[in-house]
N, CA, C, O and the ligand as a Tripos MOL2 file, in Angstrom:
@<TRIPOS>MOLECULE
protein
  285   283    72     0     0
PROTEIN
NO_CHARGES

@<TRIPOS>ATOM
      1 N         162.1500  268.9160  123.4150 N.3       1 MET1
      2 CA        161.3070  268.2240  124.4550 C.3       1 MET1
      3 C         160.5300  267.0290  123.8550 C.2       1 MET1
      4 O         159.7320  266.3850  124.5360 O.2       1 MET1
      5 N         160.7790  266.7660  122.6080 N.am      2 ALA2
      6 CA        159.9310  265.7540  121.9910 C.3       2 ALA2
      7 C         160.7670  264.3910  122.1130 C.2       2 ALA2
      8 O         160.2060  263.2980  122.0360 O.2       2 ALA2
      9 N         162.0670  264.5240  122.2980 N.am      3 ASP3
     10 CA        162.8460  263.2470  122.3160 C.3       3 ASP3
     11 C         163.0390  262.7640  123.7470 C.2       3 ASP3
     12 O         164.1460  262.4540  124.1870 O.2       3 ASP3
     13 N         161.8550  262.7110  124.4880 N.am      4 ASP4
     14 CA        161.8950  262.2680  125.8670 C.3       4 ASP4
     15 C         161.4470  260.8340  125.8730 C.2       4 ASP4
     16 O         160.6880  260.4410  126.7600 O.2       4 ASP4
     17 N         161.8880  260.0160  124.9060 N.am      5 ALA5
     18 CA        161.4350  258.5890  124.8340 C.3       5 ALA5
     19 C         161.8540  257.9040  126.1120 C.2       5 ALA5
     20 O         162.9100  258.2180  126.6600 O.2       5 ALA5
     21 N         161.0200  256.9390  126.6190 N.am      6 PRO6
     22 CA        161.2860  256.1710  127.7480 C.3       6 PRO6
     23 C         162.5160  255.2850  127.5160 C.2       6 PRO6
     24 O         162.7020  254.7260  126.4360 O.2       6 PRO6
     25 N         163.3440  255.1730  128.5500 N.am      7 ASN7
     26 CA        164.5240  254.4900  128.4390 C.3       7 ASN7
     27 C         164.3640  252.9660  128.8250 C.2       7 ASN7
     28 O         164.1070  252.6310  129.9810 O.2       7 ASN7
     29 N         164.5180  252.1220  127.8630 N.am      8 PRO8
     30 CA        164.3150  250.6830  128.0720 C.3       8 PRO8
     31 C         165.3670  250.1140  129.0410 C.2       8 PRO8
     32 O         165.1920  249.0540  129.6420 O.2       8 PRO8
     33 N         166.4100  250.8370  129.1550 N.am      9 LEU9
     34 CA        167.4280  250.4370  130.0570 C.3       9 LEU9
     35 C         167.1200  250.6740  131.4680 C.2       9 LEU9
     36 O         167.6900  250.0480  132.3620 O.2       9 LEU9
     37 N         166.2170  251.5770  131.6870 N.am     10 ALA10
     38 CA        165.8640  251.8770  133.0720 C.3      10 ALA10
     39 C         165.3300  250.6810  133.8580 C.2      10 ALA10
     40 O         164.3130  250.0690  133.5290 O.2      10 ALA10
     41 N         166.0950  250.3860  134.9340 N.am     11 GLY11
     42 CA        165.7050  249.2730  135.7460 C.3      11 GLY11
     43 C         164.6340  249.4550  136.7300 C.2      11 GLY11
     44 O         163.7730  248.5950  136.9120 O.2      11 GLY11
     45 N         164.6800  250.6060  137.3900 N.am     12 LYS12
     46 CA        163.7030  250.8530  138.4310 C.3      12 LYS12
     47 C         162.5990  251.7570  137.9660 C.2      12 LYS12
     48 O         162.8960  252.7370  137.2840 O.2      12 LYS12
     49 N         161.3480  251.5090  138.2800 N.am     13 PRO13
     50 CA        160.2910  252.3980  137.9980 C.3      13 PRO13
     51 C         160.2780  253.6830  138.8980 C.2      13 PRO13
     52 O         160.8020  253.7030  140.0120 O.2      13 PRO13
     53 N         159.6790  254.6860  138.3670 N.am     14 CYS14
     54 CA        159.5830  255.9060  139.1850 C.3      14 CYS14
     55 C         158.9380  255.5860  140.5290 C.2      14 CYS14
     56 O         157.9300  254.8820  140.5790 O.2      14 CYS14
     57 N         159.4690  256.0600  141.5390 N.am     15 PRO15
     58 CA        158.9410  255.7260  142.8880 C.3      15 PRO15
     59 C         157.6660  256.5650  143.1750 C.2      15 PRO15
     60 O         156.9180  256.2710  144.1070 O.2      15 PRO15
     61 N         157.4490  257.5780  142.3790 N.am     16 ILE16
     62 CA        156.1310  258.4190  142.5650 C.3      16 ILE16
     63 C         155.0790  257.8370  141.8410 C.2      16 ILE16
     64 O         154.0260  257.5950  142.4300 O.2      16 ILE16
     65 N         155.2260  257.5440  140.5030 N.am     17 CYS17
     66 CA        154.0190  257.1110  139.7110 C.3      17 CYS17
     67 C         154.1680  255.7490  139.1970 C.2      17 CYS17
     68 O         153.2050  255.1290  138.7460 O.2      17 CYS17
     69 N         155.4470  255.2310  139.2600 N.am     18 GLY18
     70 CA        155.5750  253.7990  138.7770 C.3      18 GLY18
     71 C         155.9430  253.6550  137.3820 C.2      18 GLY18
     72 O         156.1410  252.5490  136.8780 O.2      18 GLY18
     73 N         156.0440  254.8300  136.6990 N.am     19 LYS19
     74 CA        156.4310  254.6830  135.2860 C.3      19 LYS19
     75 C         157.9120  254.4380  135.1910 C.2      19 LYS19
     76 O         158.6540  254.4620  136.1730 O.2      19 LYS19
     77 N         158.3210  254.1900  133.9010 N.am     20 ALA20
     78 CA        159.7770  253.9170  133.7250 C.3      20 ALA20
     79 C         160.6100  255.1780  133.9660 C.2      20 ALA20
     80 O         160.3010  256.2490  133.4440 O.2      20 ALA20
     81 N         161.5910  255.0440  134.7060 N.am     21 MET21
     82 CA        162.3730  256.2040  135.0240 C.3      21 MET21
     83 C         163.1910  256.7290  133.8720 C.2      21 MET21
     84 O         163.6160  255.9520  133.0170 O.2      21 MET21
     85 N         163.4180  257.9930  133.8270 N.am     22 VAL22
     86 CA        164.2040  258.6770  132.8100 C.3      22 VAL22
     87 C         165.5400  259.0640  133.2600 C.2      22 VAL22
     88 O         165.6720  259.6850  134.3140 O.2      22 VAL22
     89 N         166.4910  258.7570  132.5680 N.am     23 GLU23
     90 CA        167.8810  259.0070  132.9340 C.3      23 GLU23
     91 C         168.1260  260.4450  133.4820 C.2      23 GLU23
     92 O         168.8550  260.7180  134.4350 O.2      23 GLU23
     93 N         167.4550  261.2560  132.7850 N.am     24 LYS24
     94 CA        167.6740  262.7440  133.0200 C.3      24 LYS24
     95 C         167.1610  263.1300  134.4280 C.2      24 LYS24
     96 O         167.7390  263.9540  135.1360 O.2      24 LYS24
     97 N         165.9970  262.4540  134.7910 N.am     25 TYR25
     98 CA        165.4090  262.8270  136.0660 C.3      25 TYR25
     99 C         165.5560  261.6990  137.1570 C.2      25 TYR25
    100 O         164.9100  261.7480  138.2040 O.2      25 TYR25
    101 N         166.3940  260.7300  136.8780 N.am     26 ARG26
    102 CA        166.3290  259.5810  137.7940 C.3      26 ARG26
    103 C         166.5440  260.0360  139.2400 C.2      26 ARG26
    104 O         167.2370  261.0170  139.5100 O.2      26 ARG26
    105 N         165.9300  259.2960  140.1470 N.am     27 PRO27
    106 CA        165.3070  258.0650  139.7560 C.3      27 PRO27
    107 C         163.8940  258.1830  139.4370 C.2      27 PRO27
    108 O         163.1220  257.2400  139.6130 O.2      27 PRO27
    109 N         163.5060  259.3740  138.9470 N.am     28 PHE28
    110 CA        162.0870  259.6640  138.6570 C.3      28 PHE28
    111 C         161.9390  259.5680  137.1790 C.2      28 PHE28
    112 O         162.9020  259.3410  136.4460 O.2      28 PHE28
    113 N         160.7040  259.7440  136.7420 N.am     29 CYS29
    114 CA        160.3530  259.6880  135.2770 C.3      29 CYS29
    115 C         160.2590  261.0310  134.6920 C.2      29 CYS29
    116 O         160.3160  261.2050  133.4740 O.2      29 CYS29
    117 N         160.1120  262.0100  135.5620 N.am     30 SER30
    118 CA        159.9980  263.3530  134.9670 C.3      30 SER30
    119 C         160.3210  264.2940  136.0230 C.2      30 SER30
    120 O         160.4780  263.9120  137.1820 O.2      30 SER30
    121 N         160.4330  265.5690  135.6540 N.am     31 SER31
    122 CA        160.8900  266.5760  136.6110 C.3      31 SER31
    123 C         159.6900  266.8630  137.5520 C.2      31 SER31
    124 O         159.8420  267.3810  138.6580 O.2      31 SER31
    125 N         158.4670  266.4880  137.0330 N.am     32 ARG32
    126 CA        157.3370  266.7210  137.9250 C.3      32 ARG32
    127 C         157.3160  265.7530  139.0880 C.2      32 ARG32
    128 O         156.9820  266.1400  140.2080 O.2      32 ARG32
    129 N         157.6610  264.5170  138.8470 N.am     33 CYS33
    130 CA        157.6930  263.5300  139.7960 C.3      33 CYS33
    131 C         158.8940  263.8880  140.8140 C.2      33 CYS33
    132 O         158.7330  263.7710  142.0290 O.2      33 CYS33
    133 N         160.0270  264.3010  140.2860 N.am     34 ALA34
    134 CA        161.1950  264.6870  141.1750 C.3      34 ALA34
    135 C         160.7540  265.8470  142.0520 C.2      34 ALA34
    136 O         161.1310  265.9300  143.2210 O.2      34 ALA34
    137 N         159.9480  266.7490  141.4810 N.am     35 ASP35
    138 CA        159.4290  267.8940  142.1520 C.3      35 ASP35
    139 C         158.5260  267.5000  143.3570 C.2      35 ASP35
    140 O         158.6510  267.9320  144.5030 O.2      35 ASP35
    141 N         157.6130  266.6270  142.9230 N.am     36 LEU36
    142 CA        156.7680  266.0170  143.9140 C.3      36 LEU36
    143 C         157.4340  265.4240  145.1030 C.2      36 LEU36
    144 O         157.1270  265.7210  146.2570 O.2      36 LEU36
    145 N         158.4020  264.5330  144.7570 N.am     37 ASP37
    146 CA        159.1690  263.9710  145.7950 C.3      37 ASP37
    147 C         159.8400  264.9180  146.7540 C.2      37 ASP37
    148 O         159.8390  264.7380  147.9720 O.2      37 ASP37
    149 N         160.4210  265.9520  146.1360 N.am     38 LEU38
    150 CA        161.1540  266.9160  146.9010 C.3      38 LEU38
    151 C         160.1180  267.6590  147.7260 C.2      38 LEU38
    152 O         160.3620  267.9860  148.8870 O.2      38 LEU38
    153 N         158.9680  267.9240  147.1340 N.am     39 HIS39
    154 CA        157.9870  268.7190  147.9020 C.3      39 HIS39
    155 C         157.5310  267.8930  149.1460 C.2      39 HIS39
    156 O         157.3260  268.4410  150.2290 O.2      39 HIS39
    157 N         157.3930  266.6510  148.9610 N.am     40 ARG40
    158 CA        157.0340  265.7610  150.0680 C.3      40 ARG40
    159 C         157.9710  265.8540  151.1990 C.2      40 ARG40
    160 O         157.6370  265.9540  152.3800 O.2      40 ARG40
    161 N         159.2020  265.8110  150.7280 N.am     41 TRP41
    162 CA        160.2460  265.9450  151.8720 C.3      41 TRP41
    163 C         160.2040  267.2360  152.5100 C.2      41 TRP41
    164 O         160.3160  267.3590  153.7290 O.2      41 TRP41
    165 N         160.0460  268.1960  151.7210 N.am     42 LEU42
    166 CA        160.0640  269.5820  152.3490 C.3      42 LEU42
    167 C         158.8710  269.8320  153.2670 C.2      42 LEU42
    168 O         158.9740  270.4810  154.3080 O.2      42 LEU42
    169 N         157.7480  269.2930  152.8390 N.am     43 THR43
    170 CA        156.5620  269.5970  153.6760 C.3      43 THR43
    171 C         156.5010  268.5500  154.8370 C.2      43 THR43
    172 O         155.6640  268.6740  155.7310 O.2      43 THR43
    173 N         157.3700  267.5480  154.8130 N.am     44 GLY44
    174 CA        157.3700  266.5300  155.8070 C.3      44 GLY44
    175 C         156.1670  265.6120  155.8050 C.2      44 GLY44
    176 O         155.8580  264.9460  156.7930 O.2      44 GLY44
    177 N         155.4860  265.5970  154.6420 N.am     45 SER45
    178 CA        154.3030  264.8140  154.6510 C.3      45 SER45
    179 C         154.6710  263.3200  154.2560 C.2      45 SER45
    180 O         153.7940  262.5010  153.9810 O.2      45 SER45
    181 N         155.8960  263.0460  154.2480 N.am     46 TYR46
    182 CA        156.3100  261.6840  153.7860 C.3      46 TYR46
    183 C         155.8650  260.6550  154.8760 C.2      46 TYR46
    184 O         155.6970  259.4740  154.5720 O.2      46 TYR46
    185 N         155.6860  261.0930  156.0890 N.am     47 ALA47
    186 CA        155.3350  260.1460  157.1270 C.3      47 ALA47
    187 C         153.8070  260.0380  157.2670 C.2      47 ALA47
    188 O         153.3060  259.1430  157.9470 O.2      47 ALA47
    189 N         153.1100  260.9050  156.6560 N.am     48 ILE48
    190 CA        151.6490  260.8860  156.7540 C.3      48 ILE48
    191 C         151.0060  259.7230  155.9450 C.2      48 ILE48
    192 O         151.1820  259.6500  154.7290 O.2      48 ILE48
    193 N         150.2850  258.8450  156.6060 N.am     49 PRO49
    194 CA        149.7490  257.7590  155.9380 C.3      49 PRO49
    195 C         148.6720  258.2990  154.8450 C.2      49 PRO49
    196 O         148.1930  259.4320  154.9040 O.2      49 PRO49
    197 N         148.3790  257.4240  153.9230 N.am     50 LEU50
    198 CA        147.5260  257.8630  152.8670 C.3      50 LEU50
    199 C         146.0870  257.9160  153.3070 C.2      50 LEU50
    200 O         145.2670  258.6970  152.8250 O.2      50 LEU50
    201 N         145.8400  257.0750  154.2110 N.am     51 THR51
    202 CA        144.3880  256.8460  154.7090 C.3      51 THR51
    203 C         143.9920  258.0150  155.5910 C.2      51 THR51
    204 O         144.7230  258.4160  156.4960 O.2      51 THR51
    205 N         142.8120  258.5530  155.3010 N.am     52 GLU52
    206 CA        142.4080  259.7070  156.2220 C.3      52 GLU52
    207 C         141.1550  259.0760  156.8930 C.2      52 GLU52
    208 O         141.2460  258.1200  157.6630 O.2      52 GLU52
    209 N         139.9640  259.6770  156.5470 N.am     53 ASN53
    210 CA        138.7620  259.2570  157.0920 C.3      53 ASN53
    211 C         138.0120  258.5350  156.0870 C.2      53 ASN53
    212 O         136.8220  258.8050  155.9240 O.2      53 ASN53
    213 N         138.6130  257.6040  155.3650 N.am     54 ASP54
    214 CA        137.8150  256.9980  154.3090 C.3      54 ASP54
    215 C         137.1470  255.6960  154.8670 C.2      54 ASP54
    216 O         137.7540  254.6250  154.8730 O.2      54 ASP54
    217 N         135.9660  255.8290  155.3000 N.am     55 ASP55
    218 CA        135.3040  254.6270  155.9030 C.3      55 ASP55
    219 C         134.4560  253.9340  154.8370 C.2      55 ASP55
    220 O         133.5740  253.1250  155.1250 O.2      55 ASP55
    221 N         134.7510  254.2720  153.6640 N.am     56 GLU56
    222 CA        133.8930  253.7000  152.5990 C.3      56 GLU56
    223 C         134.3770  252.2470  152.1460 C.2      56 GLU56
    224 O         133.9420  251.6590  151.1560 O.2      56 GLU56
    225 N         135.2530  251.8070  152.9420 N.am     57 ASP57
    226 CA        135.7880  250.5410  152.6140 C.3      57 ASP57
    227 C         135.1480  249.2690  153.2670 C.2      57 ASP57
    228 O         135.7950  248.2550  153.5280 O.2      57 ASP57
    229 N         133.8830  249.4200  153.4880 N.am     58 GLY58
    230 CA        133.2220  248.1920  154.0560 C.3      58 GLY58
    231 C         133.0170  248.3020  155.5600 C.2      58 GLY58
    232 O         132.6580  247.3140  156.2000 O.2      58 GLY58
    233 N         133.2290  249.4340  156.1160 N.am     59 GLU59
    234 CA        133.0020  249.5310  157.5710 C.3      59 GLU59
    235 C         131.7080  250.0700  157.8100 C.2      59 GLU59
    236 O         131.4140  251.2050  157.4350 O.2      59 GLU59
    237 N         130.8300  249.2400  158.4790 N.am     60 GLU60
    238 CA        129.4810  249.6620  158.7540 C.3      60 GLU60
    239 C         129.4010  250.0770  160.2110 C.2      60 GLU60
    240 O         130.1250  249.5950  161.0820 O.2      60 GLU60
    241 N         128.4920  250.9870  160.4170 N.am     61 PRO61
    242 CA        128.1390  251.4730  161.8270 C.3      61 PRO61
    243 C         127.5920  250.3450  162.6220 C.2      61 PRO61
    244 O         126.7920  249.5810  162.0810 O.2      61 PRO61
    245 N         127.9380  250.1760  163.8170 N.am     62 SER62
    246 CA        127.4060  249.0270  164.5520 C.3      62 SER62
    247 C         126.0150  249.3160  165.1240 C.2      62 SER62
    248 O         125.4590  248.5060  165.8660 O.2      62 SER62
    249 N         125.4440  250.5160  164.7580 N.am     63 LEU63
    250 CA        124.0890  250.8100  165.2640 C.3      63 LEU63
    251 C         123.0890  249.7910  164.6770 C.2      63 LEU63
    252 O         122.3380  249.1600  165.4210 O.2      63 LEU63
    253 N         123.0850  249.6390  163.3730 N.am     64 ALA64
    254 CA        122.1810  248.7440  162.7940 C.3      64 ALA64
    255 C         122.8070  247.3400  162.7020 C.2      64 ALA64
    256 O         123.9470  247.1890  162.2640 O.2      64 ALA64
    257 N         122.0310  246.3030  163.1280 N.am     65 PRO65
    258 CA        122.4970  245.0190  163.0680 C.3      65 PRO65
    259 C         122.5120  244.5480  161.5470 C.2      65 PRO65
    260 O         121.6350  244.9250  160.7690 O.2      65 PRO65
    261 N         123.4650  243.7760  161.1930 N.am     66 ALA66
    262 CA        123.5610  243.2940  159.8540 C.3      66 ALA66
    263 C         122.2910  242.4860  159.3850 C.2      66 ALA66
    264 O         121.6510  241.8310  160.2070 O.2      66 ALA66
    265 N         121.9810  242.5320  158.2320 N.am     67 THR67
    266 CA        120.8420  241.9260  157.7580 C.3      67 THR67
    267 C         120.8810  240.4110  158.2280 C.2      67 THR67
    268 O         121.8250  239.6720  157.9460 O.2      67 THR67
    269 N         119.8510  240.0350  158.9210 N.am     68 PRO68
    270 CA        119.7640  238.6080  159.3890 C.3      68 PRO68
    271 C         119.8750  237.6580  158.2230 C.2      68 PRO68
    272 O         119.2600  237.8230  157.1690 O.2      68 PRO68
    273 N         120.6870  236.6620  158.4690 N.am     69 ARG69
    274 CA        120.7190  235.6330  157.3280 C.3      69 ARG69
    275 C         120.0670  234.3530  157.6950 C.2      69 ARG69
    276 O         120.3540  233.7370  158.7210 O.2      69 ARG69
    277 N         119.2100  233.9820  156.8550 N.am     70 GLU70
    278 CA        118.4670  232.7070  157.1320 C.3      70 GLU70
    279 C         119.2150  231.5640  156.3670 C.2      70 GLU70
    280 O         119.6560  231.7190  155.2280 O.2      70 GLU70
    281 N         119.3170  230.4620  157.0500 N.am     71 ARG71
    282 CA        120.0020  229.3260  156.4040 C.3      71 ARG71
    283 C         119.0890  228.2180  156.0980 C.2      71 ARG71
    284 O         119.5160  227.1980  155.5560 O.2      71 ARG71
    285 ZN        156.9360  259.4600  137.8760 Zn       72 ZN72
@<TRIPOS>BOND
     1     1     2 1
     2     2     3 1
     3     3     4 2
     4     3     5 am
     5     5     6 1
     6     6     7 1
     7     7     8 2
     8     7     9 am
     9     9    10 1
    10    10    11 1
    11    11    12 2
    12    11    13 am
    13    13    14 1
    14    14    15 1
    15    15    16 2
    16    15    17 am
    17    17    18 1
    18    18    19 1
    19    19    20 2
    20    19    21 am
    21    21    22 1
    22    22    23 1
    23    23    24 2
    24    23    25 am
    25    25    26 1
    26    26    27 1
    27    27    28 2
    28    27    29 am
    29    29    30 1
    30    30    31 1
    31    31    32 2
    32    31    33 am
    33    33    34 1
    34    34    35 1
    35    35    36 2
    36    35    37 am
    37    37    38 1
    38    38    39 1
    39    39    40 2
    40    39    41 am
    41    41    42 1
    42    42    43 1
    43    43    44 2
    44    43    45 am
    45    45    46 1
    46    46    47 1
    47    47    48 2
    48    47    49 am
    49    49    50 1
    50    50    51 1
    51    51    52 2
    52    51    53 am
    53    53    54 1
    54    54    55 1
    55    55    56 2
    56    55    57 am
    57    57    58 1
    58    58    59 1
    59    59    60 2
    60    59    61 am
    61    61    62 1
    62    62    63 1
    63    63    64 2
    64    63    65 am
    65    65    66 1
    66    66    67 1
    67    67    68 2
    68    67    69 am
    69    69    70 1
    70    70    71 1
    71    71    72 2
    72    71    73 am
    73    73    74 1
    74    74    75 1
    75    75    76 2
    76    75    77 am
    77    77    78 1
    78    78    79 1
    79    79    80 2
    80    79    81 am
    81    81    82 1
    82    82    83 1
    83    83    84 2
    84    83    85 am
    85    85    86 1
    86    86    87 1
    87    87    88 2
    88    87    89 am
    89    89    90 1
    90    90    91 1
    91    91    92 2
    92    91    93 am
    93    93    94 1
    94    94    95 1
    95    95    96 2
    96    95    97 am
    97    97    98 1
    98    98    99 1
    99    99   100 2
   100    99   101 am
   101   101   102 1
   102   102   103 1
   103   103   104 2
   104   103   105 am
   105   105   106 1
   106   106   107 1
   107   107   108 2
   108   107   109 am
   109   109   110 1
   110   110   111 1
   111   111   112 2
   112   111   113 am
   113   113   114 1
   114   114   115 1
   115   115   116 2
   116   115   117 am
   117   117   118 1
   118   118   119 1
   119   119   120 2
   120   119   121 am
   121   121   122 1
   122   122   123 1
   123   123   124 2
   124   123   125 am
   125   125   126 1
   126   126   127 1
   127   127   128 2
   128   127   129 am
   129   129   130 1
   130   130   131 1
   131   131   132 2
   132   131   133 am
   133   133   134 1
   134   134   135 1
   135   135   136 2
   136   135   137 am
   137   137   138 1
   138   138   139 1
   139   139   140 2
   140   139   141 am
   141   141   142 1
   142   142   143 1
   143   143   144 2
   144   143   145 am
   145   145   146 1
   146   146   147 1
   147   147   148 2
   148   147   149 am
   149   149   150 1
   150   150   151 1
   151   151   152 2
   152   151   153 am
   153   153   154 1
   154   154   155 1
   155   155   156 2
   156   155   157 am
   157   157   158 1
   158   158   159 1
   159   159   160 2
   160   159   161 am
   161   161   162 1
   162   162   163 1
   163   163   164 2
   164   163   165 am
   165   165   166 1
   166   166   167 1
   167   167   168 2
   168   167   169 am
   169   169   170 1
   170   170   171 1
   171   171   172 2
   172   171   173 am
   173   173   174 1
   174   174   175 1
   175   175   176 2
   176   175   177 am
   177   177   178 1
   178   178   179 1
   179   179   180 2
   180   179   181 am
   181   181   182 1
   182   182   183 1
   183   183   184 2
   184   183   185 am
   185   185   186 1
   186   186   187 1
   187   187   188 2
   188   187   189 am
   189   189   190 1
   190   190   191 1
   191   191   192 2
   192   191   193 am
   193   193   194 1
   194   194   195 1
   195   195   196 2
   196   195   197 am
   197   197   198 1
   198   198   199 1
   199   199   200 2
   200   199   201 am
   201   201   202 1
   202   202   203 1
   203   203   204 2
   204   203   205 am
   205   205   206 1
   206   206   207 1
   207   207   208 2
   208   207   209 am
   209   209   210 1
   210   210   211 1
   211   211   212 2
   212   211   213 am
   213   213   214 1
   214   214   215 1
   215   215   216 2
   216   215   217 am
   217   217   218 1
   218   218   219 1
   219   219   220 2
   220   219   221 am
   221   221   222 1
   222   222   223 1
   223   223   224 2
   224   223   225 am
   225   225   226 1
   226   226   227 1
   227   227   228 2
   228   227   229 am
   229   229   230 1
   230   230   231 1
   231   231   232 2
   232   231   233 am
   233   233   234 1
   234   234   235 1
   235   235   236 2
   236   235   237 am
   237   237   238 1
   238   238   239 1
   239   239   240 2
   240   239   241 am
   241   241   242 1
   242   242   243 1
   243   243   244 2
   244   243   245 am
   245   245   246 1
   246   246   247 1
   247   247   248 2
   248   247   249 am
   249   249   250 1
   250   250   251 1
   251   251   252 2
   252   251   253 am
   253   253   254 1
   254   254   255 1
   255   255   256 2
   256   255   257 am
   257   257   258 1
   258   258   259 1
   259   259   260 2
   260   259   261 am
   261   261   262 1
   262   262   263 1
   263   263   264 2
   264   263   265 am
   265   265   266 1
   266   266   267 1
   267   267   268 2
   268   267   269 am
   269   269   270 1
   270   270   271 1
   271   271   272 2
   272   271   273 am
   273   273   274 1
   274   274   275 1
   275   275   276 2
   276   275   277 am
   277   277   278 1
   278   278   279 1
   279   279   280 2
   280   279   281 am
   281   281   282 1
   282   282   283 1
   283   283   284 2
@<TRIPOS>SUBSTRUCTURE
     1 MET1         2 RESIDUE 1 A MET
     2 ALA2         6 RESIDUE 1 A ALA
     3 ASP3        10 RESIDUE 1 A ASP
     4 ASP4        14 RESIDUE 1 A ASP
     5 ALA5        18 RESIDUE 1 A ALA
     6 PRO6        22 RESIDUE 1 A PRO
     7 ASN7        26 RESIDUE 1 A ASN
     8 PRO8        30 RESIDUE 1 A PRO
     9 LEU9        34 RESIDUE 1 A LEU
    10 ALA10       38 RESIDUE 1 A ALA
    11 GLY11       42 RESIDUE 1 A GLY
    12 LYS12       46 RESIDUE 1 A LYS
    13 PRO13       50 RESIDUE 1 A PRO
    14 CYS14       54 RESIDUE 1 A CYS
    15 PRO15       58 RESIDUE 1 A PRO
    16 ILE16       62 RESIDUE 1 A ILE
    17 CYS17       66 RESIDUE 1 A CYS
    18 GLY18       70 RESIDUE 1 A GLY
    19 LYS19       74 RESIDUE 1 A LYS
    20 ALA20       78 RESIDUE 1 A ALA
    21 MET21       82 RESIDUE 1 A MET
    22 VAL22       86 RESIDUE 1 A VAL
    23 GLU23       90 RESIDUE 1 A GLU
    24 LYS24       94 RESIDUE 1 A LYS
    25 TYR25       98 RESIDUE 1 A TYR
    26 ARG26      102 RESIDUE 1 A ARG
    27 PRO27      106 RESIDUE 1 A PRO
    28 PHE28      110 RESIDUE 1 A PHE
    29 CYS29      114 RESIDUE 1 A CYS
    30 SER30      118 RESIDUE 1 A SER
    31 SER31      122 RESIDUE 1 A SER
    32 ARG32      126 RESIDUE 1 A ARG
    33 CYS33      130 RESIDUE 1 A CYS
    34 ALA34      134 RESIDUE 1 A ALA
    35 ASP35      138 RESIDUE 1 A ASP
    36 LEU36      142 RESIDUE 1 A LEU
    37 ASP37      146 RESIDUE 1 A ASP
    38 LEU38      150 RESIDUE 1 A LEU
    39 HIS39      154 RESIDUE 1 A HIS
    40 ARG40      158 RESIDUE 1 A ARG
    41 TRP41      162 RESIDUE 1 A TRP
    42 LEU42      166 RESIDUE 1 A LEU
    43 THR43      170 RESIDUE 1 A THR
    44 GLY44      174 RESIDUE 1 A GLY
    45 SER45      178 RESIDUE 1 A SER
    46 TYR46      182 RESIDUE 1 A TYR
    47 ALA47      186 RESIDUE 1 A ALA
    48 ILE48      190 RESIDUE 1 A ILE
    49 PRO49      194 RESIDUE 1 A PRO
    50 LEU50      198 RESIDUE 1 A LEU
    51 THR51      202 RESIDUE 1 A THR
    52 GLU52      206 RESIDUE 1 A GLU
    53 ASN53      210 RESIDUE 1 A ASN
    54 ASP54      214 RESIDUE 1 A ASP
    55 ASP55      218 RESIDUE 1 A ASP
    56 GLU56      222 RESIDUE 1 A GLU
    57 ASP57      226 RESIDUE 1 A ASP
    58 GLY58      230 RESIDUE 1 A GLY
    59 GLU59      234 RESIDUE 1 A GLU
    60 GLU60      238 RESIDUE 1 A GLU
    61 PRO61      242 RESIDUE 1 A PRO
    62 SER62      246 RESIDUE 1 A SER
    63 LEU63      250 RESIDUE 1 A LEU
    64 ALA64      254 RESIDUE 1 A ALA
    65 PRO65      258 RESIDUE 1 A PRO
    66 ALA66      262 RESIDUE 1 A ALA
    67 THR67      266 RESIDUE 1 A THR
    68 PRO68      270 RESIDUE 1 A PRO
    69 ARG69      274 RESIDUE 1 A ARG
    70 GLU70      278 RESIDUE 1 A GLU
    71 ARG71      282 RESIDUE 1 A ARG
    72 ZN72       285 GROUP 0 **** ****
């Protein structure tokens, strides 16, 4: 298991984690990623968007007015 050196010939990165793909597990980099991908398909979560209720990205409640800016 120690001779799992990354293959420089690999053209595409692993679609799961982006690492260099390994011939043995292609198009993934490891059995784990292959498993993950399969799992996604099986559970049908492939269509589910990554975003859930993450409002921490700069969305402010419209209750309070933004700090008045003086010019
Ligand atoms: Zn991977």
